[in-house]
BAFI-3210 file (N, C-alpha, C; in Angstrom, 3 decimals, decimal comma, padded with zeros to 6 digits):
// residues 243
n [1|2|3|4|5|6|7|8|9|10|11|12|13|14|15|16|17|18|19|20|21|22|23|24|25|26|27|28|29|30|31|32|33|34|35|36|37|38|39|40|41|42|43|44|45|46|47|48|49|50|51|52|53|54|55|56|57|58|59|60|61|62|63|64|65|66|67|68|69|70|71|72|73|74|75|76|77|78|79|80|81|82|83|84|85|86|87|88|89|90|91|92|93|94|95|96|97|98|99|100|101|102|103|104|105|106|107|108|109|110|111|112|113|114|115|116|117|118|119|120|121|122|123|124|125|126|127|128|129|130|131|132|133|134|135|136|137|138|139|140|141|142|143|144|145|146|147|148|149|150|151|152|153|154|155|156|157|158|159|160|161|162|163|164|165|166|167|168|169|170|171|172|173|174|175|176|177|178|179|180|181|182|183|184|185|186|187|188|189|190|191|192|193|194|195|196|197|198|199|200|201|202|203|204|205|206|207|208|209|210|211|212|213|214|215|216|217|218|219|220|221|222|223|224|225|226|227|228|229|230|231|232|233|234|235|236|237|238|239|240|241|242|243]
n.u [163,138|164,478|163,232|163,851|164,426|161,908|160,378|161,569|160,981|158,209|157,931|159,231|157,457|155,217|155,992|156,523|154,026|152,801|154,098|153,459|150,776|150,790|151,987|150,071|147,970|148,819|148,974|146,362|145,145|146,247|145,096|142,380|142,393|143,053|140,996|138,953|139,935|139,603|136,844|136,033|137,196|135,633|133,227|133,492|134,077|131,665|130,094|131,097|130,500|127,766|127,355|128,230|126,468|124,157|124,682|124,721|122,020|120,778|121,796|120,698|117,994|117,781|118,632|116,504|114,241|115,080|115,169|112,501|111,437|112,605|111,468|108,819|109,148|109,896|107,652|105,813|106,998|106,623|103,945|103,344|104,591|103,039|100,589|101,183|101,719|099,264|097,824|099,140|098,379|095,621|095,676|096,792|094,840|092,718|093,640|093,991|091,224|090,280|091,647|090,634|087,936|088,238|089,176|086,825|084,987|086,280|086,062|083,328|082,854|084,046|082,752|080,197|080,872|081,590|079,090|077,606|078,935|078,625|075,793|075,519|076,910|075,247|072,901|073,956|074,559|072,027|070,927|072,450|071,725|069,525|065,942|063,856|062,452|058,940|057,233|056,549|059,127|059,250|059,514|060,962|062,729|064,466|067,084|068,492|069,747|069,362|069,364|069,138|067,286|065,018|064,677|064,150|061,617|059,924|060,084|058,646|056,260|055,549|054,786|056,592|058,215|060,016|062,054|063,167|064,685|067,538|068,542|067,857|069,400|072,031|071,993|071,639|073,706|075,883|075,416|075,235|075,945|073,938|073,898|072,223|073,028|074,872|076,556|077,243|079,952|080,494|078,326|076,182|074,175|072,271|071,655|070,316|069,155|070,561|069,434|068,990|068,352|068,872|066,720|064,508|063,500|061,770|059,160|058,366|058,463|059,143|061,239|063,314|066,039|067,131|065,707|065,978|063,711|061,976|063,643|063,982|061,367|060,886|062,847|062,067|059,634|060,618|062,106|060,024|058,384|060,122|061,733|060,219|060,880|063,214|065,105|065,191|066,173|068,593|069,888|069,943|071,718|074,042|074,503|074,863|076,082|074,694|071,485]
n.v [-020,581|-019,899|-020,962|-019,175|-016,736|-016,358|-016,003|-013,722|-011,954|-011,708|-010,552|-008,217|-007,055|-006,822|-005,044|-002,882|-002,445|-001,707|000,553|002,001|002,310|003,643|006,055|006,926|007,261|009,342|011,311|011,467|012,145|014,698|015,942|015,902|017,427|019,811|020,199|020,534|022,896|024,609|024,538|025,600|028,080|029,120|029,129|030,906|033,207|033,474|033,913|036,297|038,001|037,812|039,056|041,571|042,221|042,305|044,373|046,458|046,368|047,006|049,480|050,776|050,495|051,962|054,513|054,990|055,051|057,101|059,215|059,322|060,074|062,474|063,858|063,815|065,369|067,717|068,399|068,674|070,796|072,806|072,906|073,624|076,170|077,554|077,403|078,895|081,350|081,977|082,199|084,414|086,300|086,337|087,294|089,729|090,932|090,835|092,475|094,937|095,399|095,610|097,830|099,763|099,680|100,567|103,191|104,107|104,016|105,704|108,161|108,384|108,685|110,905|112,744|112,534|113,486|116,133|117,112|116,853|118,713|121,041|121,267|121,501|123,875|125,587|125,393|126,369|129,046|129,874|129,772|131,683|134,013|136,399|136,218|138,286|141,262|141,534|143,637|147,210|149,660|152,246|155,659|156,839|155,064|155,126|155,756|153,530|150,277|146,930|144,337|146,024|147,967|146,338|145,556|148,052|148,659|146,576|146,839|149,351|148,411|146,713|148,440|149,991|153,244|155,319|156,323|154,244|152,769|153,494|152,480|149,740|149,140|149,506|147,511|145,033|145,216|144,933|142,202|140,546|141,892|142,275|140,125|137,457|134,792|134,589|132,911|131,874|130,143|129,095|129,374|128,670|130,430|132,023|133,748|137,107|138,269|136,620|134,331|131,889|128,537|128,763|127,516|128,373|130,500|129,267|129,514|131,819|131,252|128,819|129,148|130,136|129,868|131,028|133,448|136,771|138,425|136,850|136,149|138,775|139,471|137,524|138,311|141,048|140,419|138,991|140,979|142,867|141,360|140,709|143,137|145,334|147,654|148,326|150,160|149,699|147,049|147,448|149,000|147,177|145,371|146,886|147,151|144,585|143,102|141,357|140,391]
n.w [075,018|078,149|081,309|083,397|082,165|081,265|083,472|084,459|082,575|082,576|085,085|084,759|082,915|084,285|086,279|084,623|083,698|086,077|086,779|084,684|085,121|087,488|086,666|084,796|086,462|087,954|086,041|085,399|087,687|088,028|085,875|086,474|088,685|087,668|086,051|087,903|089,161|087,059|086,743|089,221|089,073|086,981|088,118|090,157|088,603|087,252|089,372|090,213|088,044|088,330|090,777|090,069|088,253|089,800|091,497|089,684|088,769|091,093|091,564|089,272|089,820|092,147|091,295|089,500|091,301|092,990|091,129|090,574|093,025|093,334|091,248|092,132|094,537|093,304|091,931|094,074|095,450|093,523|093,419|096,047|096,023|094,240|095,607|097,798|096,555|095,549|097,839|099,101|097,305|097,591|100,263|099,999|098,402|100,114|102,173|100,814|100,151|102,842|103,628|101,834|102,742|105,356|104,822|103,548|105,827|107,573|106,029|105,925|108,777|109,322|107,738|108,922|111,486|110,794|109,851|112,100|113,690|112,284|112,506|115,178|115,524|114,088|115,646|118,051|117,219|116,513|119,065|120,258|119,219|120,429|120,816|119,046|120,559|120,770|121,411|121,297|121,477|123,727|123,393|125,415|126,037|123,995|123,968|124,540|123,486|122,065|124,355|126,530|125,640|125,266|127,904|129,268|127,962|128,755|131,488|131,850|130,837|132,848|134,935|136,215|136,701|134,317|135,713|137,107|135,618|135,292|137,595|137,340|135,172|136,150|138,056|136,559|134,794|136,399|137,384|135,052|132,772|130,922|129,297|127,892|127,965|129,964|132,554|135,759|136,772|139,251|141,055|139,361|138,625|136,187|132,926|132,141|134,591|136,377|137,561|140,135|140,651|137,057|135,885|137,278|135,855|133,991|134,632|133,536|130,832|128,338|126,868|128,303|128,412|126,124|125,321|125,786|126,552|128,069|130,227|131,309|132,018|133,933|135,763|136,600|137,671|139,900|141,327|141,778|143,540|145,710|146,464|145,642|143,916|141,178|142,034|144,726|144,810|143,708|145,681|147,795|146,666|146,511|149,125|150,257|148,234|146,607|145,296]
ca.u [163,385|164,549|162,202|164,339|164,179|160,495|159,885|162,038|160,259|156,923|158,181|159,535|156,319|154,259|156,483|156,303|152,568|152,472|154,656|152,678|149,519|150,975|152,185|148,750|147,005|149,325|148,409|144,722|144,882|146,557|144,119|141,126|142,572|143,054|139,467|138,307|140,316|138,918|135,317|135,952|137,435|134,527|132,079|133,880|133,977|130,195|129,609|131,573|129,661|126,423|127,304|128,383|125,120|123,271|125,005|124,285|120,674|120,299|122,087|119,768|116,683|117,910|118,625|115,165|113,394|115,491|114,615|110,978|111,203|113,072|110,352|107,705|109,490|109,914|106,257|105,213|107,488|106,030|102,495|103,525|104,934|101,782|099,589|101,596|101,529|097,858|097,443|099,666|097,649|094,281|095,935|096,981|093,632|091,969|094,180|093,506|089,778|090,108|092,139|089,622|086,757|088,644|089,220|085,465|084,491|086,846|085,565|081,926|082,789|084,575|081,611|079,173|081,271|081,415|077,835|077,163|079,541|077,846|074,412|075,703|077,310|074,133|072,140|074,560|074,445|070,557|070,731|073,208|070,978|068,255|064,564|063,525|061,266|057,797|056,593|057,262|060,095|058,796|060,442|061,719|063,768|065,189|068,588|069,131|069,625|069,577|068,653|068,770|066,065|063,975|064,428|063,407|060,269|059,207|059,899|057,650|055,013|055,277|054,172|057,547|058,451|061,290|063,172|063,602|065,645|068,942|068,815|067,873|070,565|073,216|071,975|071,937|075,099|076,863|075,127|075,496|076,311|072,816|074,090|071,171|073,688|075,673|076,460|078,258|080,358|080,651|076,938|075,107|073,249|072,024|070,824|070,454|068,998|071,337|068,458|069,729|069,068|068,373|065,456|063,293|062,811|060,829|057,836|058,003|058,473|059,902|062,478|064,065|067,512|067,686|064,991|066,121|062,542|061,530|064,431|063,737|060,044|060,951|063,662|061,312|058,714|061,335|062,448|058,784|057,906|061,035|062,153|059,328|061,403|064,494|066,097|065,357|066,909|070,114|070,341|070,305|072,887|075,154|074,771|075,408|076,895|073,818|070,090]
ca.v [-019,583|-020,615|-020,633|-018,025|-015,580|-016,136|-015,435|-012,304|-011,150|-011,471|-009,746|-006,918|-006,537|-006,536|-003,785|-001,718|-002,121|-001,070|001,982|002,813|002,545|004,812|007,409|007,313|007,780|010,630|012,218|011,492|012,946|016,047|016,438|016,039|018,586|020,994|020,365|021,053|024,221|025,332|024,562|026,481|029,426|029,448|029,391|032,203|034,149|033,652|034,534|037,762|038,587|037,865|040,054|042,909|042,546|042,665|045,790|047,395|046,342|047,695|050,875|051,366|050,652|053,135|055,762|055,244|055,398|058,487|060,134|059,478|060,764|063,814|064,500|064,031|066,449|069,005|068,766|069,058|072,096|073,734|073,092|074,504|077,591|078,031|077,577|080,080|082,597|082,261|082,605|085,732|087,130|086,611|088,043|091,064|091,503|091,106|093,659|096,108|095,590|096,124|099,196|100,649|099,745|101,408|104,576|104,622|104,209|106,884|109,244|108,509|109,081|112,371|113,498|112,583|114,403|117,494|117,341|117,155|119,917|122,118|121,268|122,006|125,234|126,291|125,449|127,387|130,345|130,250|130,109|132,866|135,303|136,529|136,403|139,815|141,709|141,753|144,830|148,422|150,325|153,653|156,766|157,166|153,977|155,265|155,895|152,187|149,322|145,617|143,810|147,202|148,559|145,411|145,600|149,254|148,696|145,524|147,474|150,326|147,738|146,099|149,346|150,851|154,477|155,287|156,746|153,129|152,065|153,660|151,421|148,328|149,096|149,351|146,164|143,871|145,327|144,347|140,783|139,750|142,678|142,175|138,983|136,435|133,536|134,698|131,844|131,820|128,685|128,677|129,160|128,143|131,461|132,047|134,677|138,542|138,566|135,677|133,503|130,831|128,161|129,326|126,912|129,162|131,277|128,639|129,959|132,934|130,800|127,571|129,558|130,951|129,843|131,824|134,598|137,831|139,049|135,905|136,335|140,096|139,432|136,911|139,149|142,167|139,964|138,622|142,269|143,397|140,502|140,691|144,442|146,326|148,419|148,082|150,904|149,058|145,942|147,844|149,499|145,991|144,828|147,715|147,000|143,252|142,493|140,546|140,867]
ca.w [076,052|079,411|082,373|084,127|081,379|081,092|084,812|084,534|081,576|083,119|086,295|084,190|082,274|085,454|086,914|083,746|083,717|087,301|086,684|083,579|085,695|088,429|085,883|084,239|087,504|088,360|085,044|085,484|088,993|087,828|084,903|087,198|089,611|086,707|085,614|089,118|089,349|086,033|087,132|090,396|088,633|086,243|088,997|090,794|087,604|087,025|090,656|090,329|087,166|088,850|091,808|089,584|087,654|090,826|091,972|088,635|088,727|092,324|091,262|088,305|090,482|093,149|090,441|089,067|092,374|093,444|090,180|090,690|094,320|093,108|090,476|093,164|095,374|092,530|091,634|095,308|095,681|092,528|093,882|097,297|095,637|093,627|096,643|098,763|095,760|095,508|099,270|099,201|096,300|098,253|101,406|099,559|098,009|101,286|102,939|100,090|100,380|104,216|103,705|101,230|103,659|106,456|104,335|103,392|107,025|108,135|105,418|106,419|110,032|109,335|107,180|109,962|112,500|110,227|109,770|113,479|114,185|111,555|113,081|116,660|115,454|113,640|116,818|118,986|116,566|116,709|120,499|120,796|118,883|121,247|120,123|118,876|121,358|119,834|121,710|120,856|122,397|123,965|123,075|126,485|126,060|122,685|124,037|124,767|122,361|122,351|125,537|127,389|125,103|125,600|129,392|129,536|127,484|129,558|132,845|131,759|130,664|134,126|135,832|136,799|135,947|133,641|136,665|137,724|134,739|135,595|138,796|136,777|134,278|136,898|138,667|135,694|134,171|137,403|137,505|133,757|131,516|130,060|128,469|128,247|128,167|131,127|133,433|136,804|136,920|140,715|141,614|138,448|138,257|134,636|132,377|132,579|135,992|137,254|138,343|140,677|139,431|135,875|135,468|137,881|134,896|133,255|135,125|132,631|129,476|128,174|126,138|129,368|128,240|124,938|125,082|126,884|127,075|129,086|131,367|131,843|132,509|135,172|136,762|137,054|138,717|141,203|141,930|142,467|144,672|146,778|146,795|145,286|142,747|140,778|142,802|146,059|144,621|143,466|146,945|148,484|146,039|146,886|150,546|150,618|147,152|145,875|145,419]
c.u [163,440|163,601|162,654|164,147|162,689|159,865|160,342|161,348|158,833|156,910|158,421|158,257|155,237|154,749|156,335|154,863|152,161|152,885|153,778|151,344|149,518|151,077|150,819|147,820|147,522|148,829|146,975|144,443|145,069|145,469|142,770|141,211|142,577|141,668|138,718|138,545|139,662|137,372|135,144|136,199|136,272|133,342|132,326|133,754|132,493|129,601|129,905|130,639|128,163|126,316|127,399|127,113|124,188|123,450|124,520|122,766|120,142|120,552|121,026|118,332|116,700|117,886|117,186|114,172|113,710|115,035|113,192|110,679|111,575|112,099|109,145|107,920|109,415|108,394|105,482|105,782|106,931|104,509|102,385|103,751|103,637|100,677|099,946|101,476|100,100|097,296|097,951|098,948|096,316|094,495|096,048|095,647|092,692|092,322|093,904|092,063|089,575|090,540|091,126|088,362|086,996|088,600|087,838|084,778|084,948|086,281|084,097|081,858|083,111|083,419|080,523|079,543|081,208|080,044|077,202|077,620|078,846|076,443|074,579|076,092|076,106|073,125|072,639|074,414|072,978|070,376|071,339|072,492|069,585|067,143|064,344|062,229|060,108|057,194|057,284|058,098|059,637|059,952|061,419|062,836|064,631|066,626|069,295|068,939|069,833|068,831|068,216|067,385|064,841|063,694|063,688|061,873|059,376|059,023|058,738|056,277|054,549|054,851|055,254|057,807|059,776|062,469|063,780|064,707|067,107|069,427|068,854|069,019|071,826|073,279|072,408|073,202|076,051|076,718|075,572|075,906|075,178|073,008|073,101|071,721|074,800|075,568|077,533|078,678|080,425|079,172|075,918|074,186|073,350|071,257|071,108|070,216|069,758|070,459|069,216|068,593|068,418|067,019|064,235|062,690|061,861|059,376|057,386|057,944|059,426|061,139|063,394|065,553|068,008|066,909|065,306|064,785|061,932|062,306|064,162|062,409|060,124|061,763|062,922|060,221|059,419|061,673|061,133|058,373|058,860|061,538|061,178|059,677|062,739|065,418|066,259|066,306|068,379|070,686|070,660|071,551|074,119|075,572|075,436|076,164|075,968|072,388|069,126]
c.v [-020,353|-020,154|-019,486|-016,727|-015,187|-015,491|-013,916|-011,444|-010,710|-010,465|-008,275|-006,169|-006,048|-005,229|-002,614|-001,404|-001,356|000,450|002,834|003,157|003,766|006,115|007,898|007,864|009,113|011,667|012,480|012,438|014,459|016,752|016,702|017,306|019,817|021,345|021,066|022,467|025,058|025,556|025,647|027,882|030,005|029,884|030,661|033,336|034,514|034,369|036,035|038,598|038,816|038,994|041,386|043,246|042,956|044,111|046,730|047,493|047,175|049,175|051,596|051,528|051,788|054,398|056,106|055,722|056,685|059,479|060,403|060,226|062,283|064,615|064,763|065,261|067,783|069,377|069,323|070,538|073,170|073,968|073,947|075,951|078,213|078,279|078,820|081,348|082,918|082,765|084,083|086,795|087,539|087,427|089,555|091,815|091,873|092,408|094,966|096,464|096,188|097,485|100,164|100,779|100,744|102,940|105,057|104,894|105,510|108,261|109,533|109,049|110,572|113,158|113,574|113,577|115,933|118,074|117,664|118,436|121,087|122,410|121,933|123,630|126,158|126,445|126,492|128,843|130,841|130,628|131,373|134,115|135,325|136,734|137,878|140,098|142,196|143,060|146,072|149,016|151,858|154,569|157,149|156,099|154,053|155,395|154,686|151,300|147,964|145,125|144,913|147,801|147,716|145,543|146,869|149,148|147,606|146,081|148,484|149,531|146,944|147,130|150,179|152,050|154,451|155,759|155,499|152,385|152,322|152,625|150,024|148,100|148,793|147,887|144,928|143,995|144,777|142,805|140,100|140,620|142,657|141,110|137,860|135,064|133,642|133,621|132,027|130,495|128,220|128,396|128,608|129,102|131,653|133,259|136,221|138,787|137,652|134,960|132,254|129,832|128,805|128,795|127,495|129,998|130,585|128,894|131,091|132,433|129,712|127,981|130,400|130,982|130,725|133,042|135,632|138,368|138,162|136,150|137,700|140,147|138,667|137,750|140,303|141,642|139,543|139,912|142,884|142,631|140,538|142,142|145,565|147,194|148,014|148,877|150,343|147,852|146,309|148,493|148,342|145,404|145,515|147,433|145,645|142,496|141,547|140,966|139,703]
c.w [077,380|080,400|083,109|083,425|081,262|082,335|084,848|083,569|081,989|084,182|085,740|083,592|083,261|086,063|085,817|083,625|084,879|087,244|085,676|084,204|086,649|087,686|085,327|085,261|087,945|087,352|085,044|086,657|088,755|086,877|085,573|088,077|088,822|086,240|086,692|089,380|088,344|086,313|088,261|090,019|087,772|086,959|089,787|089,932|087,418|088,314|090,682|089,293|087,682|089,840|091,215|088,875|088,672|091,375|090,932|088,644|089,954|092,185|090,341|088,929|091,467|092,394|089,909|090,091|092,913|092,446|090,296|092,014|094,083|092,168|091,183|093,947|094,684|092,275|092,867|095,663|094,737|092,995|095,199|097,013|095,050|094,585|097,456|097,891|095,681|096,866|099,475|098,441|097,035|099,485|101,031|099,114|099,155|102,119|102,192|100,241|101,809|104,295|102,942|102,085|104,735|106,041|104,183|104,753|107,640|107,423|105,842|107,816|110,156|108,807|108,212|111,070|112,092|110,163|111,203|113,937|113,535|112,147|114,525|116,526|115,002|114,792|117,761|118,530|116,760|118,206|120,929|120,309|119,603|120,358|120,208|119,745|120,428|120,085|121,295|121,970|122,489|123,720|124,294|126,709|124,754|122,760|124,282|123,563|122,912|123,554|126,513|127,010|125,393|126,964|129,739|129,095|128,417|130,992|132,911|131,684|132,028|135,266|136,542|135,923|135,312|134,599|137,281|136,813|134,940|136,673|138,237|135,978|134,966|137,550|137,744|134,877|135,162|137,402|136,154|132,636|130,586|128,982|128,823|128,348|129,179|132,101|134,609|137,138|138,312|141,359|140,780|138,168|136,649|134,211|132,758|134,013|137,010|138,124|138,877|141,320|138,255|135,545|136,226|136,902|133,951|133,524|134,190|131,204|129,260|127,451|126,977|129,162|127,021|124,742|126,227|127,392|128,235|130,400|132,095|132,567|133,898|136,294|137,367|138,019|140,061|141,917|142,673|143,567|145,906|147,432|146,479|144,006|142,435|141,548|144,165|145,896|144,365|144,742|147,740|147,936|146,419|148,307|150,878|149,526|146,305|146,048|145,240]
res [m|s|p|l|w|s|r|y|g|v|r|s|a|s|v|a|l|l|v|s|g|v|i|g|g|v|y|l|s|q|d|r|e|i|q|q|q|s|v|s|a|q|a|e|f|e|a|t|l|a|e|e|q|y|v|k|d|r|h|a|e|y|t|k|v|h|a|k|e|a|e|s|e|r|l|a|a|e|k|a|a|e|t|a|k|a|a|a|k|r|a|a|a|a|e|e|s|a|s|r|k|a|e|r|e|k|a|a|k|e|a|a|e|r|k|k|a|e|e|e|a|a|a|n|e|d|a|s|e|p|a|a|f|a|g|p|i|p|a|s|c|g|e|y|s|g|n|r|a|t|g|c|a|i|m|l|d|s|g|f|g|i|d|q|f|p|c|l|d|k|l|w|t|k|e|s|g|w|n|h|q|a|q|n|p|s|s|g|a|y|g|i|p|q|s|l|p|g|s|k|m|a|s|a|g|s|d|w|e|s|n|p|a|t|q|i|s|w|g|l|g|y|i|k|g|r|y|g|t|p|c|e|a|w|a|h|s|q|s|v|g|w|y]
***
């Protein structure tokens, strides 16, 4: 082989080797890039899966917590409802008890008031009935009855003649109508003789408010001491309007 062809061959071989190396490098570079892209895609895929799993886990945790809170709220609501129901039941029972107590107290008060009214009525009835005159009624007083008969008898017993009774009858008929409970609201005069005040008659007896005989005895004593006789007292009353 000639030296020229030898040098040409070596050069050609070198060029071919260089081209081969370049081409191999290109392929190697492309393969490396593909591998890198594959690794990157895999990493991105795994990251996406991890993120999705994280979201799922968070959602599951939230659902669990929320369910627990909802259950706690439900139990609390049930307990509150039971407490309110029990409180309402106690309040209703207390109200019913108070109502029954009020009714009992009202009934007791009404019973006490009725009893008091009955006692007062009985006392008034007793007071309205004059005490019976214990002394005898003379035959000369037989034409009179009630307080007049008593007055006639006491007048005679006090030393006055029967002729004085017509004057006494007219006097006390004018003053009180022979009513032992007669009371003058303007002056305060009281009883058959219209004593002013009525308590003056206490000198004749402690029962001066209810006993006609006590009032008559006091009235005759007043007439005897001031006018002398019932007819003199009647004449004075006719003259001035009072005695």
